[in-house]
Each structure stands twice: as structure tokens, then as C-alpha cells.
C-alpha positions in Angstrom: -42.3 162.3 120.3 -41.5 163.2 117.2 -37.6 162.2 116.0 -36.8 164.2 113.1 -33.6 164.3 111.1 -31.6 166.9 111.6 -28.0 168.1 110.2 -27.4 171.9 110.1 -24.6 171.4 107.7 -21.3 170.1 106.0 -17.7 171.2 107.1 -15.1 170.8 104.7 -11.1 170.2 105.9 -8.6 171.2 103.9 -5.2 170.5 103.7 -3.3 171.5 100.4 0.2 171.8 98.8 0.8 175.4 97.5 3.6 175.8 95.4 2.8 179.2 94.2 4.3 180.9 97.4 3.2 184.0 96.8 -0.2 182.7 97.8 0.9 181.6 101.2 2.1 184.6 101.9 -0.9 187.0 100.1 -3.5 187.8 103.3 -4.4 190.1 100.4 -4.8 188.8 97.9 -6.7 186.0 100.1 -8.9 188.5 101.2 -10.2 190.2 98.1 -10.5 186.5 96.7 -13.2 185.6 99.8 -14.7 189.0 99.4 -15.9 188.1 95.8 -16.4 183.8 97.3 -18.6 186.1 100.0 -20.7 188.2 97.4 -20.7 185.4 94.6 -22.0 182.8 96.8 -24.5 185.4 98.9 -22.9 184.3 102.6 -23.1 187.6 104.9 -19.7 188.5 106.5 -20.5 189.7 110.0 -16.7 189.6 111.3 -13.0 189.6 110.0 -9.7 188.8 111.8 -6.5 187.8 111.0 -2.6 187.6 111.5 0.7 188.3 109.0 3.7 186.8 111.0 7.2 187.2 110.4 8.1 185.0 107.3 5.1 186.1 106.1 2.1 183.5 106.0 -1.6 184.5 107.6 -4.6 183.1 109.9 -7.3 184.7 108.6 -10.8 183.7 109.7 -14.5 184.8 108.3 -16.9 184.7 110.9 -20.7 184.2 108.5 -24.1 184.6 109.6 -23.9 181.2 108.2 -20.6 179.7 110.3 -17.1 180.0 109.3 -14.1 180.8 106.5 -10.7 180.2 108.1 -7.2 179.2 106.9 -3.7 178.9 108.2 -0.3 179.3 105.7 2.6 177.4 106.4 5.1 179.0 103.4 7.4 177.2 104.4 6.2 173.2 104.3 4.5 174.5 100.6 0.6 174.1 103.0 -2.4 175.4 103.7 -5.0 174.1 105.7 -8.3 175.7 105.6 -11.6 175.0 106.4 -15.5 175.5 105.0 -18.6 175.2 107.2 -22.1 176.7 106.1 -25.2 175.1 108.4 -28.8 176.4 107.4 -31.9 175.5 109.0 -33.6 176.3 105.7 -31.3 174.0 103.3 -29.3 171.7 102.6 -26.0 174.1 102.0 -23.5 170.7 101.1 -23.0 171.7 97.1 -22.3 175.2 98.4 -19.6 174.1 100.7 -18.0 171.8 98.3 -18.4 174.0 95.2 -16.6 176.8 97.5 -14.0 175.1 98.2 -13.1 173.6 95.0 -12.6 177.7 94.4 -10.3 178.0 96.9 -8.6 174.5 95.5 -8.5 176.0 92.3 -7.5 179.2 93.5 -4.2 178.4 95.4 -3.4 175.6 92.6 -3.5 173.6 95.4 -2.6 169.2 95.4 -5.3 168.4 98.2 -3.2 166.5 100.8 -6.1 165.9 103.3 -10.4 166.7 102.1 -12.5 165.7 105.4 -16.2 166.3 105.3 -18.4 166.4 108.8 -21.7 166.3 108.3 -22.5 168.0 111.2 
């Protein structure tokens, strides 16, 4: 039996501090930006679900053919949590995951509080 090392992908978990509250309460802005990310990086959306809370914060999840992007915002704490996970049995998408995470950090003009990488 051959034991071949296989890693389906990189899962990046972020906690960010965001001073621009408008971005933490604008699901529409997040969705527009994210749709551009999907196009730019050639990702295929298979579903999208979201909810806006009474204070304007939101939670959203893109189910992707390649896995998922998820976000939860807390404007009252000037924070958000996000995860970016791309898997692929044909190639390593780790650099793409890191680039996408950086794009979101830049979009939110965020300070990184926590940044975890899990090789699945």
C-alpha cells in the first residue's frame, strides 16, 4: 500500500479590527466586493446565504465548488471574523487563499487580531 501525502487545502481563519463601521454594516458592499473576488480568482459559487441583524451587523456564507468563504461582523466591537477555505485535489491553492485573505484585509482596512492557518 502506498502512503501518499495529501492535503486538500488551506483553511485561513481571521479576526480583524475594523474602524470603518460602515463596512461592518454593509452586506451589500461586502457582497459586491466578494462577487469581484470570485470572478478575479476563478471561484465558482454554488450558493450564498446571509442574514442582517437589528444593529446592521451581518453574517454571510458563500458555498463554493472549491469550499467556502464566511464572515460574521460585530460593529459594536469593531471586529469581524472570517474564514477562507479552498480545496482542490489537482493543485495547491494555498497562495490563492492567502491572496484572497489579504484582499479582504485591505478592503476592510483592517488590523489583524488573529490569523490562523490550518492545512487540511
